[in-house]
N, C-alpha and C positions, 0 to 999 in steps of 0.2 A: 708489755707496757700497761700499767693500770694507774689507779689513783695514787698508789704508793710511789710509782715511778714519777708521776707529776710532782708530788710533794718533795721527793728526793731531788729532782731537777731544780726546783725552786730553792731548796736548801743549798745545793752546790753553787747555783748562780749567785746567791747572796754571799756565800762564803768566799767565792773568788773575786767578786766585784769590789769588795771593800779594800783588800790589800792591793788589788790591781790599780785602783784609783790613787792609793798612796804611792805606788811606784811611778804613776804618771806625774804626780806632784814632784817626786824626786827628779824626774827628767826635766820638768819645767824649772825646778830650782837650779839644776845644773846649767840650763840654757841661760837663765837670768844672771847667774854668777854674782849675786849681790853680797854674798857672805863667803869668807875664806874657809869653807868647810868642805872636806872631801865628800863628793856626791855618794860614794860607796857607803860611807858611814851614815849619811842621812837615809839612804835607801834601806840599809839594814835595820836601822832604828824604826823607820816608818813602817816597813814591812812587818817587823815583829810585833809592834804595838797593834797594828791594824788587822793582823791575823786573829788576835784575841777579840777585837771588836767585831770582826767578821763572823766569828762563831756565834756571838750573841745575836747579831743581825740575822744570821742564817736560821737560828732557832725560832726567832720571832716570825720570820717570813714563812718558814715551813708550817708553823702552827696556824698562821693566818690562812694560808692556802688550803690546808687540811680542813679548817673550819668552813671555808667557803665551799669546798667540794662536798662537804657533808650536807649543806643546806641548799646551795644554788650552784650545782656543777656546771650549769650552762653559762655561768659568768667566767669560767676559767677557759681561756683559749686552748691551752694544752690538753684539755679533757674533751674536746669537741668530737673526737672519733672513738670514744671509749665505749659507747653504747653498742651492744651486740645486736646484729640484725635479727628480726623476728622470724622464727621458723615455724611454719604451720604444716601439720601433717593431716592429710585427708583420710577418710575411711578406706579408700582404695589403696592407701600406701603412698600416694603422691606427696611430694614435699614442695612447699612454696616458701621462698625466702623473701621477706620484705626488705624494703630499702632501709639503709642505715640512717638514723636521724640523730640530731644533736641531743645531748642529755636534756631531758625534760625538766622544766622547773616544777617544783612542788606547788600545788595550788595554795594561794594565800601566804606563801613563804616570803614574798618580796618585801611587803610592808613591815612586818616584824623585824626582818633582817636589816632593812635600812634604818629603821628607828633605833634598833639595838646598837647598830654600828655607830650611828651618829651620837647616841647617848654615851657610849663607851669612849668615843673620841673626845667628847666634851669633858668627860670626867678626867681623862688622862691629861688633856691640855689645860683645863681650868683648875684642877685640884692636885693631881699627882705631880704636876710640873713643879709645885712648890717644894717638893722633896727631892728634886734633882740634885745630884752631887755638885758641889762647888769646885771640885778638882778640875784642872785643865783637861781639855779633850786630847785626843791622840796627837794631833798636829802641834798643839800648844805645849804638850808635855815634851815632845821631841825637840821643839824649838828652844825651850828653856834648858833642856839637858845638854843640847849641842851648842848652845850659846849664840843662836842667831835670832832670838826673839826680838832683840832691839832693832833688827833690820825691817821689821814689819811696819807698814804704813797704812793709813786709813784708806778704805775703798771709795769708789765714786759716789756711793749712796750713804756715806758715813754721817752726813748731817740730817738724814731723814728721821722721822719720829720713831720708827721701829728698827733703826739701825742697831740700837742696844736697848736693854730694858733691865728691870730689877734695880739694884742699888745704884747702878751707873746712870741709866736713862730715866729712872723714876717711874717707869711703867711697870706695874705688877706683872710677874711672869704669867700668872693665870689669865689675866686680861689679854695679854699679847697672844697667848696660845689660843684663846677662844676666838679672837678676831682673825687670827691666821686660819683657823678651821673654817670660819665663815667665808673668808675670801676664797679658799680652795673650793668650797662647795659651790660658790657662785660661779667660779671659772669652769668647774667641771659640769655644772648644770647648763651653762651657756654653750659649751662644746657639745654636750649631748643633744641639746635642743637644735643646734645648727646641723649636727649630723643626721638627726631624725628628719628634719625638714628637707635636707638634701636627698636622703633616701626616698622620701615620699615624692619628691619632684621627679625622680627617675622612673618611678612606677607609673 
């Protein structure tokens, strides 16, 4: 097991999770029974479409994990035991094996890594999102193809400002993306701050 194994595991996890979630939807669709469509037909269509989506998700996930492993391997939970123990040989032939430590962070690598990651995320959310395909996603495509798209109803938060955007909601896609990134960063920062304070209290 090495870094290649960790990356391959991330690839397989992403590849399996997407069609698995599609099959879970098929199960819920069958339980709901709101449309007179055979659940086997829905499951086959959903599984087929989402296998293709899963391949793309898996490639993105593997590339992301590989990039993080190259810069900050200590951030990857699956790589915590990949560092080989330090072996010291004395002049008299004795051998001393040091304790195994977690992968060490490269000095000064955190700040550029974070800034680069945030910058790339903002570019993707604020700029590249304008070029997103207007075609329906996997679920919408299957719903239209199988004829149960008319059974859809609005969700509980359908009246919220960010329930929709673009031509429908009037909120530019890029603006919605940047605000979404900001909210995620705030939540993640709050969780990290709380976890750090809790760890400090235990010490």
